[in-house]
C-alpha positions as CSV (number, residue, x, y, z in Angstrom):
1,X,10.7,48.4,37.2
2,X,13.2,45.4,36.6
3,X,15.8,48.4,35.0
4,X,15.2,50.4,38.2
5,X,15.9,47.4,40.3
6,X,19.5,46.8,37.8
7,X,20.5,50.4,38.9
8,X,20.0,50.1,42.4
9,X,22.5,47.1,42.6
10,X,24.2,48.2,39.7
11,X,24.2,51.8,38.7
12,X,26.1,53.1,36.0
13,X,28.8,55.3,36.9
14,X,30.6,57.9,34.5
15,X,33.8,56.6,33.5
16,X,35.7,60.0,34.1
17,X,34.3,61.5,37.4
18,X,32.6,58.1,38.6
19,X,29.3,59.8,39.9
20,X,26.2,57.9,39.1
21,X,24.8,58.3,35.6
22,X,21.0,59.5,34.7
23,X,19.0,57.6,32.5
24,X,19.7,59.7,29.3
25,X,23.5,59.7,29.7
26,X,26.0,56.9,28.6
27,X,29.4,56.2,29.6
28,X,30.1,60.1,30.2
29,X,28.1,62.2,32.4
30,X,26.8,65.6,31.1
31,X,29.1,67.8,33.1
32,X,31.8,65.9,32.1
33,X,31.4,66.2,28.5
34,X,31.1,69.7,28.7
35,X,34.6,69.9,31.2
36,X,36.4,67.6,28.7
37,X,39.3,69.4,27.0
38,X,38.5,69.2,23.7
39,X,41.1,70.6,21.1
40,X,39.2,71.5,18.3
41,X,42.1,70.9,16.0
42,X,40.1,69.9,13.1
43,X,37.8,72.8,13.1
44,X,40.7,75.4,13.9
45,X,42.9,74.0,11.1
46,X,45.4,73.4,13.8
47,X,48.6,71.9,13.1
48,X,49.7,70.7,16.4
49,X,49.6,66.8,15.6
50,X,51.4,67.4,12.3
51,X,54.0,69.6,14.1
52,X,54.8,66.4,16.4
53,X,55.5,64.3,13.3
54,X,57.2,67.2,11.6
55,X,60.5,65.9,9.6
56,X,59.8,62.4,10.5
57,X,56.6,61.3,9.2
58,X,54.5,62.9,6.3
59,X,50.7,63.2,6.8
60,X,48.2,65.2,5.0
61,X,45.9,66.2,8.1
62,X,46.2,65.3,11.9
63,X,43.7,65.6,14.7
64,X,43.1,64.9,18.5
65,X,39.7,65.1,20.3
66,X,41.4,66.0,23.6
67,X,44.4,67.5,25.2
68,X,45.8,64.8,27.8
69,X,46.2,65.9,31.3
70,X,48.0,64.2,34.1
71,X,45.3,63.2,36.6
72,X,42.5,64.4,34.7
73,X,39.0,63.2,33.4
74,X,41.0,62.4,29.9
75,X,43.8,60.4,31.7
76,X,40.9,58.7,33.7
77,X,38.7,57.8,30.6
78,X,41.7,56.0,28.4
79,X,42.8,54.0,31.8
80,X,39.3,52.8,32.0
81,X,39.3,52.0,28.5
82,X,42.8,50.4,28.3
83,X,43.2,48.6,31.5
84,X,39.5,48.6,33.5
85,X,37.7,46.4,30.4
86,X,35.6,49.5,29.6
87,X,36.0,49.2,25.6
88,X,32.7,50.9,25.0
89,X,34.5,54.1,25.8
90,X,36.0,53.7,22.6
91,X,32.9,53.5,20.9
92,X,31.7,56.6,22.5
93,X,34.8,58.7,21.8
94,X,34.7,57.7,18.2
95,X,31.4,58.5,17.4
96,X,31.8,61.9,19.1
97,X,35.1,62.5,16.4
98,X,33.7,60.6,13.9
99,X,30.5,62.8,14.0
100,X,32.9,65.8,13.7
101,X,35.0,64.7,11.2
102,X,32.5,63.8,8.7
103,X,31.7,67.6,8.5
104,X,35.0,68.5,7.6
105,X,36.2,68.5,4.2
106,X,39.9,67.4,4.5
107,X,38.4,64.0,6.3
108,X,35.5,63.3,3.7
109,X,37.9,61.7,1.0
110,X,39.0,59.1,3.7
111,X,39.1,55.3,2.1
112,X,40.1,53.4,5.2
113,X,40.8,53.8,8.7
114,X,43.5,51.7,10.1
115,X,44.2,51.1,13.9
116,X,47.6,51.4,15.5
117,X,47.7,47.4,16.2
118,X,48.8,45.7,19.5
119,X,51.2,42.8,19.6
120,X,49.1,39.6,19.5
121,X,50.4,38.5,23.0
122,X,49.1,41.5,24.2
123,X,46.2,41.2,22.3
124,X,45.7,38.0,23.9
125,X,46.0,39.2,27.3
126,X,44.0,42.6,27.4
127,X,41.3,40.7,25.0
128,X,40.6,43.7,22.7
129,X,42.6,46.5,21.0
130,X,41.3,49.6,22.9
131,X,41.3,51.7,19.6
132,X,38.9,49.1,17.9
133,X,35.7,50.9,18.6
134,X,37.2,54.2,18.2
135,X,38.4,53.2,14.5
136,X,35.2,51.5,13.8
137,X,33.2,54.3,14.6
138,X,35.0,57.1,12.8
139,X,35.4,54.8,9.7
140,X,31.5,54.3,9.7
141,X,30.9,58.2,10.3
142,X,33.3,58.5,7.2
143,X,31.4,55.9,5.1
144,X,35.2,54.1,5.0
145,X,36.5,50.9,5.3
146,X,37.8,49.8,8.8
147,X,41.0,47.7,8.1
148,X,42.6,45.6,11.0
149,X,44.3,43.4,8.5
150,X,46.7,45.5,6.7
151,X,49.3,46.8,9.9
152,X,50.7,44.3,11.8
153,X,52.8,44.6,15.0
154,X,55.9,41.8,15.1
155,X,57.6,43.2,18.5
156,X,56.2,42.7,22.1
157,X,57.2,46.0,23.6
158,X,56.2,46.7,27.5
159,X,54.0,49.4,28.1
160,X,55.6,52.9,27.4
161,X,53.2,55.0,29.9
162,X,55.9,55.5,32.4
163,X,59.1,56.0,30.0
164,X,60.5,59.2,29.9
165,X,60.4,61.3,26.8
166,X,64.1,60.6,25.7
167,X,63.9,56.9,26.3
168,X,60.4,56.8,24.1
169,X,61.7,58.9,21.4
170,X,64.8,56.8,20.8
171,X,63.1,53.2,21.3
172,X,63.9,51.0,18.4
173,X,61.4,48.3,19.8
174,X,58.5,49.6,17.8
175,X,58.5,47.2,14.8
176,X,55.4,46.9,12.4
177,X,54.8,44.8,8.9
178,X,52.1,45.3,6.2
179,X,49.8,42.8,5.0
180,X,47.3,42.7,2.2
181,X,49.0,46.1,0.8
182,X,46.5,45.8,-2.1
183,X,43.8,46.9,0.3
184,X,45.6,50.5,0.7
185,X,47.2,51.1,-2.6
186,X,45.9,54.2,-4.0
187,X,43.9,55.1,-1.0
188,X,43.7,57.9,1.6
189,X,44.1,56.2,5.0
190,X,43.3,57.4,8.3
191,X,45.7,55.8,11.1
192,X,43.8,55.8,14.6
193,X,45.5,55.6,18.2
194,X,44.9,56.5,21.6
195,X,47.3,59.2,22.7
196,X,49.9,61.0,20.5
197,X,53.2,62.1,22.7
198,X,56.5,62.0,20.9
199,X,55.0,60.6,18.1
200,X,57.5,57.7,18.0
201,X,54.9,54.9,17.5
202,X,52.8,56.7,14.7
203,X,56.1,57.7,13.1
204,X,56.9,53.7,12.9
205,X,53.7,52.9,11.7
206,X,53.7,55.8,9.1
207,X,57.2,54.7,7.7
208,X,56.0,51.1,7.3
209,X,52.9,52.3,5.5
210,X,54.5,54.2,3.0
211,X,56.0,51.5,1.3
212,X,52.6,51.3,-0.5
213,X,52.2,53.0,-3.9
214,X,50.6,56.2,-4.0
215,X,49.2,56.3,-0.5
216,X,47.9,59.4,1.4
217,X,47.9,59.3,5.3
218,X,46.2,61.4,7.7
219,X,46.1,60.9,11.8
220,X,43.3,60.9,14.5
221,X,43.9,60.0,18.4
222,X,41.6,60.1,21.3
223,X,44.2,62.7,22.8
224,X,47.2,64.7,22.5
225,X,50.0,65.1,25.4
């Protein structure tokens, strides 16, 4: 009875279409789940992510859960995650992708999951890193460590969402550093982020991580544009 009253005054809505959720739905309604543009890259051995980084950053494997479509449901989900405080979306998407990756041989030897970090000022302002729960759920599914104390962002850049492709590709503002290097030596790590577009941010992260001895790097994102 109390639950019904709460739902009456504070109805749970789908973070993609904003329609009210039924009791058996969580964060994303079943209709949207079926309509979301999944890539199936990891099932199909599709190398679209690898091609974005080709010649700039060597990776073992790369995948993305969704295709990013302007004004589509994936954009709405990520916007709600990053800017509206709905951090639970990261949990749902991480659980989704992690559940799929654990059945793929190429991802079963991942030792650690590392999120693309936010600068401490942006983290303080937002209150959370939008890829934390996403990465934590993937790490749990793969029986890997979740390490957010290794890759550190040391430059505070403005959001690149509205920058044109050329400007983002040539941006030299993405500066990262390493701490606790011994945690990832001789390991296969999975770097996670929300969206891969030009690959500039991931390229910068991978470049820094490659200073570690005998490291292998794979990539997983929520979406690819």
